FIKOLZA-1660 file (N, C-alpha, C; in steps of 0.1 Angstrom, whole numbers, plus 5000, padded with zeros to 4 digits):
% residues 185
   i   px   py   pz ch aa at
   1 5009 4988 5000  A  Q  N
   1 5000 5000 5000  A  Q CA
   1 5009 5012 5000  A  Q  C
   2 5007 5021 4991  A  Y  N
   2 5014 5034 4990  A  Y CA
   2 5008 5044 4999  A  Y  C
   3 5017 5052 5005  A  G  N
   3 5012 5063 5014  A  G CA
   3 5007 5074 5005  A  G  C
   4 4998 5082 5011  A  R  N
   4 4992 5093 5004  A  R CA
   4 5002 5104 5003  A  R  C
   5 5011 5106 5012  A  K  N
   5 5021 5116 5011  A  K CA
   5 5030 5113 4999  A  K  C
   6 5034 5101 4998  A  K  N
   6 5042 5097 4987  A  K CA
   6 5035 5099 4973  A  K  C
   7 5022 5096 4973  A  L  N
   7 5015 5098 4961  A  L CA
   7 5013 5113 4957  A  L  C
   8 5012 5122 4968  A  C  N
   8 5012 5136 4965  A  C CA
   8 5026 5141 4960  A  C  C
   9 5036 5135 4964  A  L  N
   9 5050 5138 4959  A  L CA
   9 5050 5133 4944  A  L  C
  10 5044 5121 4942  A  C  N
  10 5044 5116 4928  A  C CA
  10 5037 5126 4919  A  C  C
  11 5026 5132 4924  A  Y  N
  11 5019 5142 4916  A  Y CA
  11 5029 5153 4912  A  Y  C
  12 5037 5159 4922  A  C  N
  12 5046 5170 4919  A  C CA
  12 5056 5165 4908  A  C  C
  13 5062 5153 4910  A  L  N
  13 5072 5148 4901  A  L CA
  13 5066 5146 4887  A  L  C
  14 5055 5140 4886  A  S  N
  14 5048 5137 4874  A  S CA
  14 5045 5149 4866  A  S  C
  15 5041 5159 4873  A  Y  N
  15 5037 5172 4865  A  Y CA
  15 5050 5179 4861  A  Y  C
  16 5060 5179 4870  A  M  N
  16 5073 5185 4866  A  M CA
  16 5078 5178 4853  A  M  C
  17 5078 5165 4853  A  F  N
  17 5082 5157 4841  A  F CA
  17 5074 5161 4829  A  F  C
  18 5061 5163 4831  A  S  N
  18 5052 5167 4820  A  S CA
  18 5056 5180 4814  A  S  C
  19 5059 5190 4823  A  V  N
  19 5063 5203 4819  A  V CA
  19 5076 5203 4811  A  V  C
  20 5085 5196 4816  A  L  N
  20 5099 5195 4810  A  L CA
  20 5098 5189 4796  A  L  C
  21 5089 5179 4794  A  M  N
  21 5087 5172 4781  A  M CA
  21 5081 5182 4771  A  M  C
  22 5074 5192 4775  A  K  N
  22 5068 5202 4765  A  K CA
  22 5079 5209 4757  A  K  C
  23 5091 5209 4762  A  H  N
  23 5102 5216 4755  A  H CA
  23 5108 5208 4743  A  H  C
  24 5104 5195 4743  A  C  N
  24 5110 5187 4732  A  C CA
  24 5102 5187 4719  A  C  C
  25 5110 5186 4708  A  K  N
  25 5103 5186 4695  A  K CA
  25 5099 5172 4691  A  K  C
  26 5105 5162 4697  A  N  N
  26 5102 5148 4693  A  N CA
  26 5088 5144 4698  A  N  C
  27 5081 5139 4688  A  F  N
  27 5067 5135 4691  A  F CA
  27 5066 5125 4703  A  F  C
  28 5074 5115 4703  A  Y  N
  28 5073 5105 4714  A  Y CA
  28 5077 5111 4727  A  Y  C
  29 5085 5120 4728  A  M  N
  29 5088 5127 4741  A  M CA
  29 5076 5135 4745  A  M  C
  30 5070 5142 4736  A  L  N
  30 5058 5150 4739  A  L CA
  30 5047 5140 4744  A  L  C
  31 5045 5129 4737  A  L  N
  31 5035 5119 4741  A  L CA
  31 5038 5114 4755  A  L  C
  32 5051 5111 4758  A  L  N
  32 5055 5107 4771  A  L CA
  32 5051 5117 4782  A  L  C
  33 5053 5130 4778  A  G  N
  33 5050 5141 4787  A  G CA
  33 5035 5141 4790  A  G  C
  34 5027 5138 4779  A  R  N
  34 5012 5138 4781  A  R CA
  34 5008 5127 4790  A  R  C
  35 5015 5116 4789  A  V  N
  35 5012 5105 4799  A  V CA
  35 5015 5109 4813  A  V  C
  36 5026 5116 4815  A  G  N
  36 5030 5121 4828  A  G CA
  36 5019 5131 4833  A  G  C
  37 5014 5139 4824  A  G  N
  37 5004 5149 4828  A  G CA
  37 4991 5142 4831  A  G  C
  38 4988 5131 4824  A  G  N
  38 4975 5124 4828  A  G CA
  38 4976 5117 4841  A  G  C
  39 4988 5112 4844  A  I  N
  39 4990 5106 4858  A  I CA
  39 4989 5116 4868  A  I  C
  40 4995 5128 4866  A  A  N
  40 4995 5139 4875  A  A CA
  40 4981 5144 4878  A  A  C
  41 4973 5145 4867  A  T  N
  41 4959 5149 4869  A  T CA
  41 4951 5139 4877  A  T  C
  42 4953 5126 4874  A  S  N
  42 4946 5116 4882  A  S CA
  42 4949 5117 4897  A  S  C
  43 4962 5119 4900  A  L  N
  43 4967 5121 4914  A  L CA
  43 4961 5133 4920  A  L  C
  44 4961 5144 4912  A  L  N
  44 4957 5157 4918  A  L CA
  44 4942 5156 4923  A  L  C
  45 4934 5149 4915  A  F  N
  45 4920 5149 4919  A  F CA
  45 4916 5137 4928  A  F  C
  46 4926 5131 4935  A  S  N
  46 4923 5120 4944  A  S CA
  46 4931 5121 4957  A  S  C
  47 4944 5121 4955  A  V  N
  47 4953 5119 4967  A  V CA
  47 4953 5130 4977  A  V  C
  48 4952 5143 4973  A  F  N
  48 4952 5154 4982  A  F CA
  48 4940 5154 4991  A  F  C
  49 4929 5151 4986  A  E  N
  49 4917 5151 4994  A  E CA
  49 4917 5138 5003  A  E  C
  50 4922 5127 4998  A  S  N
  50 4923 5115 5006  A  S CA
  50 4933 5118 5018  A  S  C
  51 4944 5125 5015  A  W  N
  51 4953 5128 5025  A  W CA
  51 4947 5137 5036  A  W  C
  52 4939 5147 5032  A  L  N
  52 4932 5156 5041  A  L CA
  52 4923 5148 5050  A  L  C
  53 4915 5139 5044  A  I  N
  53 4905 5131 5052  A  I CA
  53 4913 5122 5062  A  I  C
  54 4924 5116 5057  A  G  N
  54 4932 5107 5066  A  G CA
  54 4938 5115 5077  A  G  C
  55 4943 5128 5074  A  A  N
  55 4949 5136 5084  A  A CA
  55 4939 5140 5095  A  A  C
  56 4926 5143 5091  A  H  N
  56 4916 5146 5100  A  H CA
  56 4914 5134 5110  A  H  C
  57 4914 5122 5104  A  I  N
  57 4912 5110 5112  A  I CA
  57 4924 5108 5122  A  I  C
  58 4936 5109 5116  A  D  N
  58 4948 5107 5124  A  D CA
  58 4949 5117 5136  A  D  C
  59 4945 5130 5133  A  K  N
  59 4946 5140 5144  A  K CA
  59 4934 5140 5154  A  K  C
  60 4925 5130 5152  A  G  N
  60 4914 5129 5161  A  G CA
  60 4903 5139 5158  A  G  C
  61 4902 5144 5146  A  L  N
  61 4892 5154 5143  A  L CA
  61 4879 5148 5137  A  L  C
  62 4878 5134 5138  A  T  N
  62 4866 5128 5134  A  T CA
  62 4861 5119 5145  A  T  C
  63 4849 5115 5144  A  S  N
  63 4843 5106 5154  A  S CA
  63 4850 5093 5155  A  S  C
  64 4856 5088 5144  A  S  N
  64 4863 5075 5144  A  S CA
  64 4876 5077 5151  A  S  C
  65 4882 5089 5151  A  G  N
  65 4895 5090 5158  A  G CA
  65 4893 5096 5172  A  G  C
  66 4882 5102 5175  A  N  N
  66 4880 5108 5188  A  N CA
  66 4865 5107 5191  A  N  C
  67 4861 5099 5200  A  K  N
  67 4847 5097 5203  A  K CA
  67 4840 5108 5210  A  K  C
  68 4848 5119 5214  A  T  N
  68 4842 5130 5221  A  T CA
  68 4836 5140 5210  A  T  C
  69 4840 5139 5198  A  I  N
  69 4835 5148 5188  A  I CA
  69 4822 5143 5182  A  I  C
  70 4812 5151 5182  A  E  N
  70 4799 5147 5176  A  E CA
  70 4800 5147 5161  A  E  C
  71 4791 5139 5155  A  K  N
  71 4791 5138 5140  A  K CA
  71 4789 5151 5134  A  K  C
  72 4781 5160 5139  A  V  N
  72 4778 5173 5133  A  V CA
  72 4791 5181 5134  A  V  C
  73 4798 5181 5145  A  E  N
  73 4811 5188 5146  A  E CA
  73 4821 5183 5136  A  E  C
  74 4822 5170 5135  A  E  N
  74 4831 5164 5125  A  E CA
  74 4828 5169 5111  A  E  C
  75 4816 5169 5107  A  E  N
  75 4812 5173 5094  A  E CA
  75 4816 5188 5092  A  E  C
  76 4814 5196 5102  A  K  N
  76 4817 5210 5102  A  K CA
  76 4832 5212 5100  A  K  C
  77 4840 5205 5107  A  L  N
  77 4855 5206 5106  A  L CA
  77 4860 5202 5092  A  L  C
  78 4855 5191 5087  A  L  N
  78 4859 5186 5074  A  L CA
  78 4854 5196 5063  A  L  C
  79 4841 5200 5065  A  A  N
  79 4836 5209 5055  A  A CA
  79 4843 5223 5055  A  A  C
  80 4847 5227 5066  A  K  N
  80 4855 5240 5067  A  K CA
  80 4869 5238 5060  A  K  C
  81 4875 5226 5062  A  S  N
  81 4888 5224 5056  A  S CA
  81 4886 5224 5040  A  S  C
  82 4876 5217 5036  A  F  N
  82 4873 5216 5021  A  F CA
  82 4869 5230 5016  A  F  C
  83 4862 5238 5024  A  S  N
  83 4858 5251 5020  A  S CA
  83 4871 5260 5018  A  S  C
  84 4880 5259 5027  A  Y  N
  84 4892 5267 5026  A  Y CA
  84 4900 5262 5014  A  Y  C
  85 4900 5249 5011  A  S  N
  85 4907 5243 5000  A  S CA
  85 4901 5248 4987  A  S  C
  86 4888 5248 4986  A  T  N
  86 4881 5252 4974  A  T CA
  86 4883 5267 4971  A  T  C
  87 4882 5275 4982  A  Y  N
  87 4884 5290 4980  A  Y CA
  87 4899 5293 4976  A  Y  C
  88 4908 5286 4983  A  G  N
  88 4922 5288 4980  A  G CA
  88 4925 5284 4966  A  G  C
  89 4920 5272 4961  A  S  N
  89 4922 5268 4947  A  S CA
  89 4917 5278 4937  A  S  C
  90 4905 5284 4940  A  S  N
  90 4900 5293 4931  A  S CA
  90 4909 5306 4930  A  S  C
  91 4914 5310 4941  A  L  N
  91 4923 5322 4941  A  L CA
  91 4936 5319 4933  A  L  C
  92 4941 5307 4936  A  V  N
  92 4953 5302 4929  A  V CA
  92 4951 5301 4914  A  V  C
  93 4939 5296 4910  A  A  N
  93 4936 5295 4895  A  A CA
  93 4935 5308 4888  A  A  C
  94 4929 5318 4895  A  I  N
  94 4928 5331 4889  A  I CA
  94 4942 5337 4888  A  I  C
  95 4950 5337 4899  A  G  N
  95 4963 5342 4899  A  G CA
  95 4972 5335 4889  A  G  C
  96 4971 5322 4887  A  S  N
  96 4979 5315 4878  A  S CA
  96 4976 5319 4863  A  S  C
  97 4963 5321 4860  A  G  N
  97 4959 5325 4847  A  G CA
  97 4965 5338 4843  A  G  C
  98 4964 5348 4853  A  I  N
  98 4970 5361 4850  A  I CA
  98 4985 5360 4848  A  I  C
  99 4991 5353 4857  A  L  N
  99 5006 5351 4856  A  L CA
  99 5010 5345 4843  A  L  C
 100 5003 5334 4839  A  A  N
 100 5006 5327 4826  A  A CA
 100 5005 5337 4815  A  A  C
 101 4994 5345 4815  A  N  N
 101 4993 5355 4804  A  N CA
 101 5004 5365 4803  A  N  C
 102 5008 5370 4814  A  V  N
 102 5019 5379 4815  A  V CA
 102 5032 5372 4811  A  V  C
 103 5035 5360 4815  A  V  N
 103 5047 5353 4812  A  V CA
 103 5048 5350 4797  A  V  C
 104 5037 5346 4791  A  V  N
 104 5037 5343 4776  A  V CA
 104 5039 5356 4768  A  V  C
 105 5032 5367 4772  A  E  N
 105 5034 5379 4765  A  E CA
 105 5048 5385 4766  A  E  C
 106 5055 5382 4777  A  N  N
 106 5068 5387 4778  A  N CA
 106 5079 5378 4774  A  N  C
 107 5076 5366 4769  A  N  N
 107 5086 5357 4764  A  N CA
 107 5088 5356 4749  A  N  C
 108 5080 5363 4742  A  G  N
 108 5081 5363 4728  A  G CA
 108 5077 5349 4722  A  G  C
 109 5081 5347 4709  A  K  N
 109 5078 5335 4702  A  K CA
 109 5086 5323 4707  A  K  C
 110 5080 5312 4705  A  M  N
 110 5087 5299 4708  A  M CA
 110 5099 5298 4698  A  M  C
 111 5111 5295 4704  A  R  N
 111 5123 5294 4696  A  R CA
 111 5132 5283 4701  A  R  C
 112 5140 5277 4692  A  P  N
 112 5149 5266 4696  A  P CA
 112 5160 5271 4705  A  P  C
 113 5163 5263 4714  A  L  N
 113 5174 5266 4723  A  L CA
 113 5187 5263 4716  A  L  C
 114 5197 5273 4716  A  P  N
 114 5209 5271 4708  A  P CA
 114 5219 5261 4712  A  P  C
 115 5215 5252 4722  A  I  N
 115 5224 5242 4726  A  I CA
 115 5218 5228 4722  A  I  C
 116 5226 5218 4723  A  L  N
 116 5222 5204 4720  A  L CA
 116 5216 5203 4706  A  L  C
 117 5223 5208 4696  A  G  N
 117 5219 5205 4682  A  G CA
 117 5210 5216 4677  A  G  C
 118 5205 5225 4685  A  G  N
 118 5198 5237 4679  A  G CA
 118 5183 5236 4678  A  G  C
 119 5178 5225 4674  A  D  N
 119 5163 5225 4671  A  D CA
 119 5156 5213 4678  A  D  C
 120 5161 5208 4688  A  T  N
 120 5155 5197 4695  A  T CA
 120 5147 5201 4708  A  T  C
 121 5152 5212 4714  A  I  N
 121 5146 5218 4726  A  I CA
 121 5142 5232 4723  A  I  C
 122 5129 5235 4727  A  Y  N
 122 5124 5248 4725  A  Y CA
 122 5121 5255 4738  A  Y  C
 123 5122 5269 4737  A  V  N
 123 5118 5277 4749  A  V CA
 123 5110 5289 4744  A  V  C
 124 5104 5296 4754  A  G  N
 124 5096 5308 4751  A  G CA
 124 5082 5304 4747  A  G  C
 125 5075 5314 4742  A  G  N
 125 5061 5313 4738  A  G CA
 125 5052 5307 4748  A  G  C
 126 5043 5298 4744  A  Y  N
 126 5033 5293 4754  A  Y CA
 126 5040 5283 4763  A  Y  C
 127 5052 5278 4760  A  I  N
 127 5058 5269 4769  A  I CA
 127 5062 5276 4782  A  I  C
 128 5065 5289 4781  A  A  N
 128 5069 5296 4793  A  A CA
 128 5058 5296 4804  A  A  C
 129 5045 5296 4800  A  A  N
 129 5034 5295 4810  A  A CA
 129 5035 5282 4818  A  A  C
 130 5039 5271 4811  A  F  N
 130 5041 5259 4819  A  F CA
 130 5053 5259 4828  A  F  C
 131 5063 5265 4822  A  D  N
 131 5076 5267 4830  A  D CA
 131 5074 5274 4843  A  D  C
 132 5064 5284 4843  A  S  N
 132 5062 5292 4855  A  S CA
 132 5056 5284 4867  A  S  C
 133 5051 5271 4864  A  C  N
 133 5046 5263 4875  A  C CA
 133 5057 5254 4881  A  C  C
 134 5069 5254 4876  A  L  N
 134 5079 5246 4881  A  L CA
 134 5083 5250 4895  A  L  C
 135 5085 5263 4898  A  L  N
 135 5089 5267 4911  A  L CA
 135 5078 5264 4921  A  L  C
 136 5065 5267 4919  A  P  N
 136 5055 5263 4929  A  P CA
 136 5055 5248 4931  A  P  C
 137 5057 5240 4920  A  L  N
 137 5057 5225 4922  A  L CA
 137 5069 5221 4931  A  L  C
 138 5080 5227 4929  A  I  N
 138 5092 5223 4937  A  I CA
 138 5089 5227 4952  A  I  C
 139 5083 5239 4954  A  L  N
 139 5080 5244 4967  A  L CA
 139 5070 5235 4974  A  L  C
 140 5060 5231 4966  A  C  N
 140 5049 5221 4971  A  C CA
 140 5056 5208 4975  A  C  C
 141 5065 5203 4967  A  A  N
 141 5072 5190 4971  A  A CA
 141 5080 5192 4983  A  A  C
 142 5087 5203 4985  A  V  N
 142 5095 5205 4997  A  V CA
 142 5086 5206 5009  A  V  C
 143 5075 5214 5008  A  L  N
 143 5066 5215 5019  A  L CA
 143 5059 5201 5023  A  L  C
 144 5056 5193 5013  A  I  N
 144 5051 5180 5016  A  I CA
 144 5061 5172 5024  A  I  C
 145 5073 5172 5019  A  V  N
 145 5084 5164 5025  A  V CA
 145 5086 5169 5040  A  V  C
 146 5087 5182 5042  A  C  N
 146 5091 5187 5055  A  C CA
 146 5079 5188 5065  A  C  C
 147 5067 5190 5060  A  L  N
 147 5056 5193 5070  A  L CA
 147 5045 5183 5071  A  L  C
 148 5044 5174 5061  A  W  N
 148 5033 5165 5062  A  W CA
 148 5037 5152 5068  A  W  C
 149 5027 5146 5075  A  D  N
 149 5028 5132 5081  A  D CA
 149 5023 5123 5070  A  D  C
 150 5029 5111 5070  A  E  N
 150 5023 5101 5061  A  E CA
 150 5011 5095 5066  A  E  C
 151 5001 5092 5058  A  N  N
 151 4989 5084 5063  A  N CA
 151 4986 5074 5052  A  N  C
 152 4982 5062 5056  A  Y  N
 152 4979 5051 5047  A  Y CA
 152 4964 5048 5047  A  Y  C
 153 4956 5055 5056  A  G  N
 153 4942 5052 5056  A  G CA
 153 4938 5040 5064  A  G  C
 154 4948 5034 5072  A  G  N
 154 4945 5022 5079  A  G CA
 154 4945 5024 5094  A  G  C
 155 4943 5037 5099  A  G  N
 155 4944 5040 5113  A  G CA
 155 4931 5037 5121  A  G  C
 156 4922 5031 5115  A  I  N
 156 4909 5028 5122  A  I CA
 156 4909 5014 5127  A  I  C
 157 4904 5012 5139  A  A  N
 157 4903 4998 5144  A  A CA
 157 4895 4989 5135  A  A  C
 158 4898 4976 5135  A  P  N
 158 4892 4967 5126  A  P CA
 158 4877 4965 5128  A  P  C
 159 4872 4968 5140  A  N  N
 159 4857 4966 5143  A  N CA
 159 4849 4977 5139  A  N  C
 160 4854 4988 5134  A  T  N
 160 4846 5000 5131  A  T CA
 160 4840 4998 5117  A  T  C
 161 4831 5006 5113  A  H  N
 161 4824 5005 5100  A  H CA
 161 4831 5014 5090  A  H  C
 162 4843 5010 5086  A  R  N
 162 4851 5017 5077  A  R CA
 162 4844 5021 5064  A  R  C
 163 4837 5011 5058  A  D  N
 163 4830 5014 5045  A  D CA
 163 4819 5025 5047  A  D  C
 164 4812 5024 5058  A  E  N
 164 4801 5034 5060  A  E CA
 164 4808 5047 5062  A  E  C
 165 4819 5048 5070  A  E  N
 165 4825 5061 5072  A  E CA
 165 4831 5067 5059  A  E  C
 166 4836 5058 5051  A  T  N
 166 4842 5063 5038  A  T CA
 166 4830 5068 5029  A  T  C
 167 4819 5061 5029  A  A  N
 167 4807 5066 5021  A  A CA
 167 4802 5079 5027  A  A  C
 168 4802 5081 5040  A  E  N
 168 4798 5093 5046  A  E CA
 168 4808 5105 5042  A  E  C
 169 4821 5102 5042  A  H  N
 169 4831 5112 5039  A  H CA
 169 4829 5116 5024  A  H  C
 170 4826 5106 5015  A  V  N
 170 4824 5109 5001  A  V CA
 170 4812 5118 4999  A  V  C
 171 4801 5114 5007  A  E  N
 171 4789 5122 5006  A  E CA
 171 4791 5136 5011  A  E  C
 172 4799 5138 5021  A  L  N
 172 4802 5151 5026  A  L CA
 172 4810 5159 5016  A  L  C
 173 4820 5153 5009  A  L  N
 173 4828 5159 4999  A  L CA
 173 4819 5164 4988  A  L  C
 174 4810 5155 4983  A  V  N
 174 4801 5159 4972  A  V CA
 174 4792 5170 4976  A  V  C
 175 4786 5170 4988  A  K  N
 175 4778 5180 4993  A  K CA
 175 4785 5193 4994  A  K  C
 176 4798 5193 4999  A  Q  N
 176 4806 5205 5001  A  Q CA
 176 4808 5211 4987  A  Q  C
 177 4812 5203 4977  A  R  N
 177 4814 5208 4964  A  R CA
 177 4802 5214 4957  A  R  C
 178 4791 5207 4959  A  R  N
 178 4778 5212 4954  A  R CA
 178 4774 5225 4960  A  R  C
 179 4776 5226 4973  A  D  N
 179 4772 5238 4981  A  D CA
 179 4781 5250 4977  A  D  C
 180 4794 5247 4973  A  S  N
 180 4803 5258 4970  A  S CA
 180 4802 5262 4955  A  S  C
 181 4794 5255 4947  A  G  N
 181 4793 5258 4933  A  G CA
 181 4803 5252 4924  A  G  C
 182 4812 5243 4929  A  V  N
 182 4823 5237 4921  A  V CA
 182 4817 5227 4912  A  V  C
 183 4808 5219 4916  A  A  N
 183 4803 5208 4908  A  A CA
 183 4795 5213 4896  A  A  C
 184 4796 5206 4885  A  K  N
 184 4789 5210 4873  A  K CA
 184 4775 5206 4874  A  K  C
 185 4766 5214 4869  A  K  N
 185 4752 5211 4870  A  K CA
 185 4747 5207 4856  A  K  C
% end
C-alpha cells in the first residue's frame, strides 16, 4: 500500500516531468509528457483530498479518531477544511491564469534553444506558461516532505464500520462541492 504523502509527491514529480517534456520537439517525448500529465491529473483529483481526510482521522478530528467529537462537529470541521481548500484553489487558479498570460506575453515567440543541436529543445512562447509552474511545484514538494505526516488510511480499528465512514466522507465531499458551486450542473 502506497502512502498518500508519497502519492502527493508523485503528483509533483509527474507534473514536473510533463512540463519539461513540453520543451522537446520529438513527438514521442511529447507523448510521454502527456502520459505524465495524465498521471499527475489523476493524482491531483484524488490523493490530496484523501490525505486531508486521513489527516483529520489521524489528528482525532473525526468521530472515528475521537469519540468526544459529535458527528455534526466532525462534518463542520471537514467541510471547513474543504471550503478553505476550494476557496484557495479558486484564488490560485485566477492568479495562475493572470501570471501565465503575463509570462507568455513577455517571452516572445517559441524558439529553439541554441544548445544540443539547435532544434530539439524549444523555449519561450506558450511553453513559458508551463515553466512558470515549476517553482511552485518544487515548493509544494519541499513542503510536503518537510511538513506532512504520512497516512495510509489504515488507522481505524478493525471493528469499526470503515465502509460506512468512507461513504459518509464521500457524501460530505460531494455536498461540500455542490454547496460551493464547484460541481457541474
